[in-house]
The first five atom37 places (N, CA, C, CB, O) and aatype in JSON, in Angstrom:
{
  "aatype": [20, 20, 20, 20, 20, 20, 20, 20, 20, 20, 20, 20, 20, 20, 20, 20, 20, 20, 20, 20, 20, 20, 20, 20, 20, 20, 20, 20, 20, 20, 20, 20, 20, 20, 20, 20, 20, 20, 20, 20, 20, 20, 20, 20, 20, 20, 20, 20, 20, 20, 20, 20, 20, 20, 20, 20, 20, 20, 20, 20, 20, 20, 20, 20, 20, 20, 20, 20, 20, 20, 20, 20, 20, 20, 20, 20, 20, 20, 20, 20, 20, 20, 20, 20, 20, 20, 20, 20, 20, 20, 20, 20, 20, 20, 20, 20, 20, 20, 20, 20, 20, 20, 20, 20, 20, 20, 20, 20, 20, 20, 20, 20, 20, 20, 20, 20, 20, 20, 20, 20, 20, 20, 20, 20, 20, 20, 20, 20, 20, 20, 20, 20, 20, 20, 20, 20, 20, 20, 20, 20, 20, 20, 20],
  "atom_mask": [
    [1, 1, 1, 1, 1],
    [1, 1, 1, 1, 1],
    [1, 1, 1, 1, 1],
    [1, 1, 1, 1, 1],
    [1, 1, 1, 1, 1],
    [1, 1, 1, 1, 1],
    [1, 1, 1, 1, 1],
    [1, 1, 1, 1, 1],
    [1, 1, 1, 1, 1],
    [1, 1, 1, 1, 1],
    [1, 1, 1, 1, 1],
    [1, 1, 1, 1, 1],
    [1, 1, 1, 1, 1],
    [1, 1, 1, 1, 1],
    [1, 1, 1, 1, 1],
    [1, 1, 1, 1, 1],
    [1, 1, 1, 1, 1],
    [1, 1, 1, 1, 1],
    [1, 1, 1, 1, 1],
    [1, 1, 1, 1, 1],
    [1, 1, 1, 1, 1],
    [1, 1, 1, 1, 1],
    [1, 1, 1, 1, 1],
    [1, 1, 1, 1, 1],
    [1, 1, 1, 1, 1],
    [1, 1, 1, 1, 1],
    [1, 1, 1, 1, 1],
    [1, 1, 1, 1, 1],
    [1, 1, 1, 1, 1],
    [1, 1, 1, 1, 1],
    [1, 1, 1, 1, 1],
    [1, 1, 1, 1, 1],
    [1, 1, 1, 1, 1],
    [1, 1, 1, 1, 1],
    [1, 1, 1, 1, 1],
    [1, 1, 1, 1, 1],
    [1, 1, 1, 1, 1],
    [1, 1, 1, 1, 1],
    [1, 1, 1, 1, 1],
    [1, 1, 1, 1, 1],
    [1, 1, 1, 1, 1],
    [1, 1, 1, 1, 1],
    [1, 1, 1, 1, 1],
    [1, 1, 1, 1, 1],
    [1, 1, 1, 1, 1],
    [1, 1, 1, 1, 1],
    [1, 1, 1, 1, 1],
    [1, 1, 1, 1, 1],
    [1, 1, 1, 1, 1],
    [1, 1, 1, 1, 1],
    [1, 1, 1, 1, 1],
    [1, 1, 1, 1, 1],
    [1, 1, 1, 1, 1],
    [1, 1, 1, 1, 1],
    [1, 1, 1, 1, 1],
    [1, 1, 1, 1, 1],
    [1, 1, 1, 1, 1],
    [1, 1, 1, 1, 1],
    [1, 1, 1, 1, 1],
    [1, 1, 1, 1, 1],
    [1, 1, 1, 1, 1],
    [1, 1, 1, 1, 1],
    [1, 1, 1, 1, 1],
    [1, 1, 1, 1, 1],
    [1, 1, 1, 1, 1],
    [1, 1, 1, 1, 1],
    [1, 1, 1, 1, 1],
    [1, 1, 1, 1, 1],
    [1, 1, 1, 1, 1],
    [1, 1, 1, 1, 1],
    [1, 1, 1, 1, 1],
    [1, 1, 1, 1, 1],
    [1, 1, 1, 1, 1],
    [1, 1, 1, 1, 1],
    [1, 1, 1, 1, 1],
    [1, 1, 1, 1, 1],
    [1, 1, 1, 1, 1],
    [1, 1, 1, 1, 1],
    [1, 1, 1, 1, 1],
    [1, 1, 1, 1, 1],
    [1, 1, 1, 1, 1],
    [1, 1, 1, 1, 1],
    [1, 1, 1, 1, 1],
    [1, 1, 1, 1, 1],
    [1, 1, 1, 1, 1],
    [1, 1, 1, 1, 1],
    [1, 1, 1, 1, 1],
    [1, 1, 1, 1, 1],
    [1, 1, 1, 1, 1],
    [1, 1, 1, 1, 1],
    [1, 1, 1, 1, 1],
    [1, 1, 1, 1, 1],
    [1, 1, 1, 1, 1],
    [1, 1, 1, 1, 1],
    [1, 1, 1, 1, 1],
    [1, 1, 1, 1, 1],
    [1, 1, 1, 1, 1],
    [1, 1, 1, 1, 1],
    [1, 1, 1, 1, 1],
    [1, 1, 1, 1, 1],
    [1, 1, 1, 1, 1],
    [1, 1, 1, 1, 1],
    [1, 1, 1, 1, 1],
    [1, 1, 1, 1, 1],
    [1, 1, 1, 1, 1],
    [1, 1, 1, 1, 1],
    [1, 1, 1, 1, 1],
    [1, 1, 1, 1, 1],
    [1, 1, 1, 1, 1],
    [1, 1, 1, 1, 1],
    [1, 1, 1, 1, 1],
    [1, 1, 1, 1, 1],
    [1, 1, 1, 1, 1],
    [1, 1, 1, 1, 1],
    [1, 1, 1, 1, 1],
    [1, 1, 1, 1, 1],
    [1, 1, 1, 1, 1],
    [1, 1, 1, 1, 1],
    [1, 1, 1, 1, 1],
    [1, 1, 1, 1, 1],
    [1, 1, 1, 1, 1],
    [1, 1, 1, 1, 1],
    [1, 1, 1, 1, 1],
    [1, 1, 1, 1, 1],
    [1, 1, 1, 1, 1],
    [1, 1, 1, 1, 1],
    [1, 1, 1, 1, 1],
    [1, 1, 1, 1, 1],
    [1, 1, 1, 1, 1],
    [1, 1, 1, 1, 1],
    [1, 1, 1, 1, 1],
    [1, 1, 1, 1, 1],
    [1, 1, 1, 1, 1],
    [1, 1, 1, 1, 1],
    [1, 1, 1, 1, 1],
    [1, 1, 1, 1, 1],
    [1, 1, 1, 1, 1],
    [1, 1, 1, 1, 1],
    [1, 1, 1, 1, 1],
    [1, 1, 1, 1, 1],
    [1, 1, 1, 1, 1],
    [1, 1, 1, 1, 1],
    [1, 1, 1, 1, 1]
  ],
  "atom_positions": [
    [[97.23, 91.87, 107.99], [98.56, 92.16, 107.56], [99.31, 92.69, 108.78], [98.58, 93.19, 106.39], [98.8, 93.5, 109.55]],
    [[100.55, 92.19, 108.94], [101.36, 92.62, 110.08], [102.81, 92.76, 109.65], [101.23, 91.63, 111.25], [103.31, 91.97, 108.85]],
    [[103.47, 93.75, 110.2], [104.91, 93.9, 109.96], [105.63, 92.86, 110.81], [105.41, 95.35, 110.29], [105.28, 92.63, 111.97]],
    [[106.65, 92.21, 110.21], [107.39, 91.17, 110.93], [108.88, 91.44, 110.85], [107.07, 89.77, 110.36], [109.36, 92.18, 109.99]],
    [[109.6, 90.82, 111.75], [111.06, 90.85, 111.74], [111.53, 89.84, 110.7], [111.66, 90.53, 113.18], [111.17, 88.67, 110.81]],
    [[112.3, 90.25, 109.69], [112.76, 89.31, 108.67], [113.53, 88.13, 109.24], [113.63, 90.03, 107.67], [113.6, 87.07, 108.62]],
    [[114.11, 88.3, 110.42], [114.84, 87.2, 111.05], [113.96, 86.07, 111.52], [115.64, 87.71, 112.19], [114.44, 84.99, 111.85]],
    [[112.65, 86.31, 111.57], [111.72, 85.27, 112.03], [111.17, 84.43, 110.87], [110.57, 85.9, 112.8], [110.43, 83.47, 111.09]],
    [[111.52, 84.78, 109.64], [111.03, 84.02, 108.48], [111.55, 82.59, 108.53], [111.45, 84.7, 107.16], [112.68, 82.35, 108.96]],
    [[110.72, 81.66, 108.09], [111.14, 80.26, 108.06], [110.74, 79.61, 106.73], [110.53, 79.47, 109.26], [110.17, 80.27, 105.86]],
    [[111.04, 78.33, 106.6], [110.76, 77.61, 105.35], [109.27, 77.65, 105.0], [111.23, 76.15, 105.46], [108.92, 77.75, 103.83]],
    [[108.4, 77.57, 106.01], [106.96, 77.64, 105.74], [106.57, 78.99, 105.14], [106.16, 77.39, 107.03], [105.74, 79.05, 104.23]],
    [[107.18, 80.07, 105.64], [106.91, 81.39, 105.07], [107.3, 81.42, 103.6], [107.66, 82.49, 105.86], [106.58, 81.95, 102.76]],
    [[108.47, 80.85, 103.3], [108.94, 80.83, 101.91], [107.96, 80.05, 101.04], [110.35, 80.2, 101.82], [107.57, 80.52, 99.96]],
    [[107.56, 78.88, 101.5], [106.63, 78.04, 100.72], [105.31, 78.75, 100.5], [106.4, 76.69, 101.44], [104.78, 78.76, 99.38]],
    [[104.76, 79.36, 101.56], [103.48, 80.07, 101.43], [103.59, 81.28, 100.49], [102.98, 80.52, 102.81], [102.6, 81.7, 99.89]],
    [[104.79, 81.83, 100.39], [105.01, 82.97, 99.49], [105.28, 82.5, 98.06], [106.19, 83.83, 99.99], [105.45, 83.32, 97.16]],
    [[105.32, 81.19, 97.85], [105.56, 80.66, 96.5], [107.03, 80.7, 96.1], [104.76, 81.45, 95.5], [107.35, 80.73, 94.92]],
    [[107.9, 80.68, 97.1], [109.34, 80.74, 96.84], [109.95, 79.4, 97.25], [110.02, 81.93, 97.62], [109.53, 78.81, 98.24]],
    [[110.93, 78.94, 96.49], [111.47, 77.59, 96.65], [112.11, 77.31, 98.0], [112.46, 77.34, 95.6], [112.03, 76.18, 98.49]],
    [[112.74, 78.29, 98.61], [113.47, 78.02, 99.85], [113.57, 79.28, 100.7], [114.88, 77.48, 99.55], [113.37, 80.4, 100.23]],
    [[113.89, 79.05, 101.97], [114.11, 80.18, 102.88], [115.3, 81.01, 102.4], [114.34, 79.68, 104.32], [115.26, 82.24, 102.49]],
    [[116.34, 80.36, 101.91], [117.53, 81.09, 101.43], [117.14, 82.04, 100.29], [118.63, 80.1, 100.95], [117.61, 83.18, 100.25]],
    [[116.3, 81.57, 99.38], [115.85, 82.43, 98.26], [115.01, 83.59, 98.77], [115.05, 81.6, 97.23], [115.15, 84.72, 98.31]],
    [[114.12, 83.32, 99.73], [113.3, 84.38, 100.31], [114.19, 85.41, 101.0], [112.28, 83.79, 101.32], [113.98, 86.62, 100.83]],
    [[115.17, 84.96, 101.76], [116.08, 85.89, 102.44], [116.85, 86.74, 101.42], [117.07, 85.12, 103.33], [117.06, 87.93, 101.64]],
    [[117.27, 86.11, 100.32], [117.98, 86.86, 99.28], [117.1, 87.96, 98.72], [118.43, 85.91, 98.14], [117.56, 89.08, 98.51]],
    [[115.83, 87.66, 98.48], [114.9, 88.66, 97.96], [114.67, 89.79, 98.97], [113.57, 88.0, 97.59], [114.63, 90.96, 98.59]],
    [[114.51, 89.43, 100.23], [114.29, 90.44, 101.26], [115.53, 91.32, 101.4], [113.94, 89.78, 102.62], [115.42, 92.54, 101.54]],
    [[116.71, 90.71, 101.38], [117.96, 91.45, 101.57], [118.25, 92.42, 100.43], [119.12, 90.49, 101.71], [119.02, 93.36, 100.61]],
    [[117.65, 92.22, 99.26], [117.86, 93.12, 98.13], [117.3, 94.5, 98.4], [117.23, 92.55, 96.86], [117.71, 95.47, 97.77]],
    [[116.38, 94.59, 99.3], [115.69, 95.85, 99.58], [116.14, 96.38, 100.93], [114.14, 95.67, 99.55], [115.41, 96.31, 101.92]],
    [[117.32, 96.91, 100.96], [117.91, 97.41, 102.19], [116.98, 98.4, 102.89], [119.26, 98.07, 101.89], [116.53, 99.38, 102.29]],
    [[116.7, 98.14, 104.15], [115.86, 99.04, 104.93], [114.37, 98.88, 104.7], [116.24, 100.42, 104.65], [113.58, 99.6, 105.31]],
    [[113.98, 97.96, 103.83], [112.56, 97.77, 103.54], [111.87, 97.07, 104.7], [112.37, 96.96, 102.23], [112.48, 96.27, 105.41]],
    [[110.62, 97.37, 104.88], [109.81, 96.7, 105.9], [109.29, 95.4, 105.29], [108.63, 97.61, 106.39], [109.04, 95.33, 104.09]],
    [[109.13, 94.38, 106.12], [108.61, 93.09, 105.67], [107.28, 92.87, 106.37], [109.63, 91.92, 105.97], [107.15, 93.04, 107.58]],
    [[106.29, 92.49, 105.57], [104.95, 92.27, 106.1], [104.49, 90.86, 105.78], [103.96, 93.29, 105.52], [104.82, 90.31, 104.73]],
    [[103.74, 90.29, 106.7], [103.09, 89.01, 106.45], [101.62, 89.34, 106.22], [103.3, 87.97, 107.65], [100.97, 89.98, 107.05]],
    [[101.13, 88.88, 105.1], [99.74, 89.14, 104.75], [99.03, 87.8, 104.62], [99.63, 89.98, 103.43], [99.51, 86.89, 103.95]],
    [[97.89, 87.7, 105.26], [97.08, 86.5, 105.17], [95.89, 86.79, 104.27], [96.62, 86.02, 106.59], [95.2, 87.79, 104.43]],
    [[95.68, 85.91, 103.33], [94.58, 86.06, 102.39], [93.68, 84.84, 102.53], [95.1, 86.21, 100.92], [94.16, 83.71, 102.61]],
    [[92.4, 85.07, 102.56], [91.46, 83.95, 102.63], [90.53, 84.02, 101.43], [90.66, 83.96, 103.96], [90.19, 85.1, 100.94]],
    [[90.13, 82.89, 100.98], [89.24, 82.78, 99.84], [87.82, 83.14, 100.26], [89.29, 81.36, 99.23], [87.28, 82.58, 101.21]],
    [[87.24, 84.07, 99.54], [85.9, 84.53, 99.87], [84.82, 83.59, 99.34], [85.67, 85.92, 99.32], [83.64, 83.73, 99.68]],
    [[85.2, 82.64, 98.53], [84.24, 81.7, 97.96], [84.67, 81.34, 96.55], [82.82, 82.3, 97.96], [85.7, 81.78, 96.06]],
    [[83.87, 80.54, 95.92], [84.17, 80.09, 94.56], [84.19, 81.28, 93.6], [83.15, 79.03, 94.09], [83.41, 82.22, 93.75]],
    [[85.06, 81.22, 92.63], [85.16, 82.26, 91.61], [83.95, 82.13, 90.68], [86.51, 82.15, 90.8], [83.82, 81.12, 89.99]],
    [[83.07, 83.13, 90.65], [81.86, 83.01, 89.82], [82.17, 82.9, 88.33], [80.97, 84.2, 90.06], [81.33, 82.42, 87.57]],
    [[83.36, 83.34, 87.91], [83.7, 83.25, 86.49], [83.86, 81.8, 86.04], [84.99, 84.02, 86.19], [83.64, 81.48, 84.87]],
    [[84.24, 80.9, 86.98], [84.42, 79.49, 86.63], [83.09, 78.9, 86.17], [84.98, 78.69, 87.83], [83.04, 78.22, 85.14]],
    [[82.04, 79.14, 86.92], [80.72, 78.63, 86.52], [80.25, 79.29, 85.23], [79.69, 78.85, 87.64], [79.67, 78.63, 84.37]],
    [[80.48, 80.59, 85.1], [80.07, 81.3, 83.89], [80.75, 80.72, 82.66], [80.41, 82.79, 84.0], [80.08, 80.4, 81.67]],
    [[82.06, 80.57, 82.72], [82.8, 80.13, 81.52], [82.5, 78.7, 81.14], [84.28, 80.3, 81.74], [82.79, 78.29, 80.02]],
    [[81.93, 77.91, 82.06], [81.6, 76.53, 81.75], [80.28, 76.38, 80.99], [81.53, 75.72, 83.03], [79.99, 75.32, 80.46]],
    [[79.48, 77.45, 80.94], [78.19, 77.38, 80.24], [78.42, 77.14, 78.75], [77.38, 78.69, 80.46], [79.13, 77.89, 78.09]],
    [[77.81, 76.08, 78.25], [77.97, 75.8, 76.82], [76.76, 76.25, 76.01], [78.21, 74.32, 76.59], [76.74, 76.12, 74.78]],
    [[75.75, 76.75, 76.7], [74.56, 77.29, 76.02], [74.2, 78.62, 76.67], [73.36, 76.29, 76.1], [74.35, 78.81, 77.87]],
    [[73.72, 79.53, 75.85], [73.28, 80.83, 76.35], [71.81, 81.0, 76.07], [74.09, 81.98, 75.72], [71.34, 80.73, 74.97]],
    [[71.08, 81.46, 77.07], [69.67, 81.79, 76.85], [69.63, 83.1, 76.06], [68.88, 81.91, 78.2], [70.63, 83.8, 75.94]],
    [[68.47, 83.41, 75.54], [68.31, 84.68, 74.82], [68.61, 85.85, 75.76], [66.87, 84.81, 74.24], [69.19, 86.85, 75.34]],
    [[68.22, 85.72, 77.02], [68.46, 86.78, 77.99], [69.97, 86.93, 78.27], [67.7, 86.49, 79.31], [70.49, 88.05, 78.36]],
    [[70.68, 85.79, 78.39], [72.13, 85.84, 78.61], [72.83, 86.5, 77.42], [72.69, 84.42, 78.83], [73.71, 87.34, 77.6]],
    [[72.43, 86.1, 76.22], [73.04, 86.66, 75.01], [72.79, 88.17, 74.93], [72.49, 85.96, 73.75], [73.69, 88.94, 74.59]],
    [[71.58, 88.58, 75.26], [71.24, 89.99, 75.23], [72.09, 90.77, 76.25], [69.74, 90.19, 75.52], [72.55, 91.87, 75.97]],
    [[72.29, 90.19, 77.44], [73.1, 90.84, 78.47], [74.55, 90.98, 78.03], [73.03, 90.05, 79.8], [75.18, 92.02, 78.26]],
    [[75.09, 89.94, 77.39], [76.47, 90.02, 76.88], [76.55, 91.05, 75.76], [76.95, 88.62, 76.37], [77.47, 91.87, 75.73]],
    [[75.6, 91.01, 74.85], [75.59, 92.0, 73.76], [75.57, 93.42, 74.3], [74.36, 91.77, 72.85], [76.32, 94.28, 73.83]],
    [[74.72, 93.67, 75.3], [74.62, 95.02, 75.85], [75.94, 95.46, 76.47], [73.51, 95.08, 76.91], [76.37, 96.6, 76.29]],
    [[76.6, 94.57, 77.21], [77.87, 94.92, 77.84], [78.94, 95.17, 76.79], [78.32, 93.81, 78.81], [79.68, 96.15, 76.87]],
    [[79.04, 94.29, 75.79], [80.05, 94.46, 74.75], [79.78, 95.73, 73.95], [80.07, 93.24, 73.81], [80.71, 96.46, 73.61]],
    [[78.51, 95.99, 73.65], [78.17, 97.22, 72.92], [78.56, 98.47, 73.71], [76.67, 97.25, 72.61], [79.04, 99.45, 73.14]],
    [[78.35, 98.42, 75.03], [78.72, 99.55, 75.89], [80.24, 99.78, 75.87], [78.24, 99.33, 77.33], [80.7, 100.91, 75.77]],
    [[81.0, 98.68, 75.97], [82.47, 98.81, 75.93], [82.93, 99.33, 74.57], [83.13, 97.46, 76.23], [83.84, 100.15, 74.5]],
    [[82.3, 98.83, 73.51], [82.67, 99.3, 72.16], [82.35, 100.78, 72.0], [81.93, 98.48, 71.08], [83.14, 101.53, 71.42]],
    [[81.2, 101.21, 72.5], [80.78, 102.61, 72.35], [81.69, 103.57, 73.12], [79.34, 102.77, 72.84], [81.78, 104.75, 72.77]],
    [[82.35, 103.06, 74.14], [83.24, 103.91, 74.93], [84.56, 104.2, 74.22], [83.52, 103.25, 76.28], [85.37, 105.0, 74.69]],
    [[84.79, 103.54, 73.08], [86.02, 103.73, 72.31], [85.69, 104.27, 70.94], [86.8, 102.41, 72.2], [84.54, 104.26, 70.5]],
    [[86.71, 104.75, 70.27], [86.5, 105.27, 68.92], [86.27, 104.16, 67.91], [87.69, 106.12, 68.5], [85.74, 104.4, 66.83]],
    [[86.68, 102.93, 68.26], [86.5, 101.79, 67.35], [86.07, 100.57, 68.17], [87.8, 101.5, 66.54], [86.59, 100.35, 69.26]],
    [[85.14, 99.78, 67.64], [84.73, 98.57, 68.36], [85.9, 97.6, 68.48], [83.54, 97.9, 67.65], [86.71, 97.48, 67.55]],
    [[86.0, 96.91, 69.6], [87.12, 96.0, 69.82], [86.7, 94.65, 70.39], [88.11, 96.64, 70.74], [87.42, 93.67, 70.22]],
    [[85.57, 94.57, 71.07], [85.25, 93.39, 71.87], [85.14, 92.11, 71.04], [83.96, 93.61, 72.6], [85.8, 91.12, 71.35]],
    [[84.34, 92.13, 70.02], [84.14, 90.92, 69.23], [85.38, 90.58, 68.41], [82.93, 91.07, 68.31], [85.67, 89.41, 68.15]],
    [[86.11, 91.61, 68.0], [87.36, 91.39, 67.27], [88.36, 90.63, 68.15], [87.96, 92.75, 66.81], [89.02, 89.7, 67.69]],
    [[88.47, 91.04, 69.4], [89.39, 90.37, 70.33], [88.9, 88.95, 70.62], [89.53, 91.17, 71.64], [89.71, 88.02, 70.68]],
    [[87.61, 88.76, 70.8], [87.08, 87.42, 71.03], [87.39, 86.5, 69.85], [85.56, 87.47, 71.25], [87.85, 85.37, 70.06]],
    [[87.16, 86.97, 68.64], [87.45, 86.14, 67.45], [88.94, 85.85, 67.33], [86.94, 86.84, 66.18], [89.34, 84.73, 66.98]],
    [[89.77, 86.85, 67.63], [91.22, 86.66, 67.56], [91.67, 85.56, 68.52], [91.95, 87.98, 67.87], [92.46, 84.7, 68.16]],
    [[91.17, 85.61, 69.75], [91.53, 84.58, 70.73], [90.99, 83.22, 70.29], [90.99, 84.94, 72.12], [91.68, 82.21, 70.45]],
    [[89.79, 83.18, 69.76], [89.21, 81.91, 69.28], [90.06, 81.3, 68.17], [87.77, 82.13, 68.78], [90.23, 80.09, 68.11]],
    [[90.58, 82.15, 67.31], [91.38, 81.66, 66.18], [92.83, 81.36, 66.55], [91.36, 82.68, 65.07], [93.52, 80.65, 65.82]],
    [[93.29, 81.9, 67.69], [94.71, 81.74, 68.08], [94.85, 81.41, 69.56], [95.5, 83.03, 67.76], [95.44, 82.18, 70.32]],
    [[94.31, 80.26, 69.98], [94.42, 79.92, 71.4], [95.88, 79.68, 71.79], [93.58, 78.67, 71.72], [96.67, 79.14, 71.02]],
    [[96.22, 80.1, 73.01], [97.56, 79.85, 73.53], [98.64, 80.76, 72.99], [97.93, 78.46, 73.24], [99.82, 80.56, 73.27]],
    [[98.26, 81.76, 72.21], [99.25, 82.7, 71.66], [99.5, 83.79, 72.7], [98.76, 83.31, 70.3], [98.56, 84.27, 73.34]],
    [[100.75, 84.16, 72.85], [101.14, 85.18, 73.83], [100.39, 86.49, 73.61], [102.65, 85.43, 73.77], [100.14, 86.9, 72.48]],
    [[100.03, 87.14, 74.72], [99.32, 88.42, 74.66], [100.07, 89.46, 73.84], [99.07, 88.94, 76.06], [99.44, 90.17, 73.06]],
    [[101.41, 89.6, 73.99], [102.11, 90.6, 73.17], [101.95, 90.35, 71.67], [103.58, 90.63, 73.52], [101.87, 91.29, 70.87]],
    [[101.91, 89.08, 71.29], [101.77, 88.75, 69.86], [100.35, 89.05, 69.38], [102.12, 87.27, 69.62], [100.17, 89.58, 68.28]],
    [[99.36, 88.72, 70.2], [97.98, 89.03, 69.82], [97.79, 90.54, 69.72], [96.98, 88.44, 70.84], [97.2, 91.04, 68.76]],
    [[98.29, 91.26, 70.72], [98.16, 92.72, 70.72], [98.82, 93.32, 69.48], [98.77, 93.33, 71.99], [98.24, 94.17, 68.82]],
    [[100.02, 92.87, 69.18], [100.75, 93.4, 68.02], [100.0, 93.14, 66.73], [102.15, 92.79, 67.95], [100.04, 93.96, 65.81]],
    [[99.31, 91.99, 66.65], [98.58, 91.69, 65.42], [97.43, 92.68, 65.18], [98.02, 90.26, 65.47], [96.94, 92.82, 64.06]],
    [[97.02, 93.36, 66.25], [95.97, 94.38, 66.14], [96.55, 95.79, 66.18], [94.95, 94.21, 67.27], [95.8, 96.77, 66.15]],
    [[97.87, 95.89, 66.23], [98.51, 97.2, 66.32], [98.28, 97.86, 67.67], [98.01, 98.1, 65.22], [98.21, 99.09, 67.76]],
    [[98.17, 97.05, 68.72], [97.87, 97.57, 70.05], [99.03, 97.33, 71.0], [96.6, 96.93, 70.61], [99.88, 96.46, 70.76]],
    [[99.06, 98.1, 72.07], [100.02, 97.9, 73.16], [99.56, 96.71, 74.0], [100.17, 99.19, 74.04], [98.36, 96.44, 74.11]],
    [[100.51, 96.0, 74.59], [100.2, 94.79, 75.34], [99.35, 95.04, 76.58], [101.46, 94.1, 75.74], [98.33, 94.38, 76.75]],
    [[99.73, 95.96, 77.44], [99.01, 96.13, 78.7], [97.55, 96.54, 78.52], [99.7, 97.16, 79.55], [96.68, 95.97, 79.18]],
    [[97.24, 97.5, 77.65], [95.81, 97.79, 77.43], [95.06, 96.6, 76.83], [95.67, 99.0, 76.51], [93.89, 96.37, 77.15]],
    [[95.73, 95.85, 75.97], [95.1, 94.66, 75.39], [94.77, 93.65, 76.5], [96.04, 94.01, 74.34], [93.67, 93.1, 76.53]],
    [[95.71, 93.42, 77.41], [95.48, 92.48, 78.5], [94.34, 92.95, 79.41], [96.78, 92.29, 79.31], [93.56, 92.13, 79.9]],
    [[94.24, 94.24, 79.64], [93.13, 94.76, 80.45], [91.8, 94.46, 79.76], [93.29, 96.3, 80.68], [90.82, 94.12, 80.42]],
    [[91.78, 94.6, 78.45], [90.55, 94.31, 77.71], [90.18, 92.83, 77.8], [90.69, 94.73, 76.24], [89.01, 92.48, 77.96]],
    [[91.18, 91.97, 77.69], [90.9, 90.53, 77.79], [90.37, 90.19, 79.18], [92.17, 89.7, 77.48], [89.49, 89.34, 79.32]],
    [[90.89, 90.86, 80.22], [90.37, 90.62, 81.57], [88.89, 91.01, 81.67], [91.2, 91.41, 82.6], [88.12, 90.36, 82.38]],
    [[88.5, 92.05, 80.96], [87.07, 92.43, 80.95], [86.24, 91.29, 80.35], [86.86, 93.75, 80.14], [85.17, 90.95, 80.86]],
    [[86.74, 90.73, 79.27], [86.01, 89.62, 78.64], [85.99, 88.4, 79.55], [86.66, 89.25, 77.29], [85.01, 87.66, 79.58]],
    [[87.07, 88.21, 80.3], [87.14, 87.1, 81.25], [86.1, 87.27, 82.35], [88.55, 86.99, 81.85], [85.52, 86.29, 82.81]],
    [[85.87, 88.5, 82.79], [84.88, 88.77, 83.83], [83.48, 88.34, 83.38], [84.87, 90.27, 84.2], [82.64, 87.99, 84.21]],
    [[83.24, 88.36, 82.09], [81.94, 87.91, 81.55], [81.93, 86.4, 81.3], [81.63, 88.65, 80.24], [80.92, 85.86, 80.84]],
    [[83.04, 85.73, 81.61], [83.12, 84.29, 81.41], [83.35, 83.9, 79.96], [81.88, 83.64, 81.89], [83.08, 82.76, 79.59]],
    [[83.85, 84.81, 79.14], [84.01, 84.54, 77.71], [85.39, 84.0, 77.35], [83.75, 85.79, 76.92], [85.55, 83.36, 76.31]],
    [[86.39, 84.26, 78.18], [87.75, 83.81, 77.9], [88.33, 83.13, 79.13], [88.64, 84.99, 77.46], [87.83, 83.28, 80.25]],
    [[89.4, 82.38, 78.91], [90.13, 81.69, 79.96], [91.6, 82.02, 79.79], [89.88, 80.14, 79.93], [92.12, 81.96, 78.67]],
    [[92.27, 82.35, 80.87], [93.72, 82.57, 80.81], [94.43, 81.23, 80.9], [94.18, 83.52, 81.96], [94.09, 80.38, 81.72]],
    [[95.41, 81.06, 80.05], [96.25, 79.87, 80.04], [97.61, 80.24, 80.6], [96.38, 79.27, 78.6], [97.88, 81.43, 80.79]],
    [[98.49, 79.27, 80.88], [99.84, 79.63, 81.3], [100.52, 80.57, 80.3], [100.69, 78.38, 81.49], [101.28, 81.46, 80.69]],
    [[100.24, 80.37, 79.03], [100.67, 81.29, 77.97], [99.46, 81.58, 77.11], [101.86, 80.71, 77.11], [98.9, 80.67, 76.49]],
    [[99.05, 82.82, 77.06], [97.94, 83.21, 76.2], [96.58, 82.95, 76.8], [98.04, 82.51, 74.89], [96.42, 82.83, 78.02]],
    [[95.6, 82.85, 75.92], [94.21, 82.71, 76.33], [93.53, 81.72, 75.41], [93.49, 84.08, 76.31], [94.07, 81.31, 74.38]],
    [[92.32, 81.34, 75.8], [91.44, 80.59, 74.91], [90.02, 81.05, 75.18], [91.59, 79.04, 75.12], [89.73, 81.67, 76.2]],
    [[89.15, 80.74, 74.24], [87.74, 81.05, 74.4], [87.12, 79.99, 75.3], [87.02, 81.12, 73.01], [87.39, 78.8, 75.14]],
    [[86.31, 80.42, 76.24], [85.63, 79.48, 77.13], [84.46, 78.83, 76.4], [85.13, 80.19, 78.43], [84.14, 79.19, 75.26]],
    [[83.84, 77.87, 77.06], [82.62, 77.26, 76.49], [81.57, 78.35, 76.26], [82.06, 76.14, 77.43], [80.89, 78.37, 75.23]],
    [[81.44, 79.24, 77.24], [80.46, 80.32, 77.11], [80.83, 81.25, 75.95], [80.37, 81.12, 78.44], [79.96, 81.71, 75.21]],
    [[82.12, 81.51, 75.79], [82.56, 82.35, 74.68], [82.27, 81.7, 73.33], [84.05, 82.64, 74.8], [81.88, 82.38, 72.38]],
    [[82.46, 80.38, 73.26], [82.15, 79.67, 72.01], [80.66, 79.73, 71.73], [82.61, 78.2, 72.08], [80.24, 79.94, 70.59]],
    [[79.86, 79.55, 72.79], [78.4, 79.63, 72.61], [78.01, 81.02, 72.13], [77.66, 79.28, 73.92], [77.13, 81.17, 71.27]],
    [[78.66, 82.03, 72.68], [78.34, 83.4, 72.26], [78.74, 83.65, 70.8], [79.06, 84.41, 73.17], [77.96, 84.21, 70.03]],
    [[79.93, 83.22, 70.45], [80.4, 83.46, 69.07], [79.66, 82.59, 68.07], [81.9, 83.19, 68.96], [79.52, 82.96, 66.9]],
    [[79.19, 81.42, 68.52], [78.53, 80.48, 67.63], [77.21, 80.99, 67.2], [78.38, 79.14, 68.27], [76.5, 80.32, 66.44]]
  ]
}
């Protein structure tokens, strides 16, 4: 990461930042009067292990036991179990917005999304452009 002069930004910087044009990037930078601008380079450390996990369509007894233990631990840390309820909700309502799923459980959106990310780390769910779905591994677990 390095601090840069905003005047040195170019179209490639805009594209790498996921912004449509240099003019749009400059507009965003100019909104923050006196702000420092940094160029950060990120490199991929390797394949996302969750991709291989979520593709599993069968679980061994050992895999199932490991998932059960983790879900049980998360449930025990709260006053009410939530893990399997959230998994079933996502299975029954794929592609539904997180705020709507959370509201159906009487929960706030951000804590709900944090919980879904925990399930995603186990390869049980997949994030969609809108909402979530159960992965192959999640279906095998629920099945």
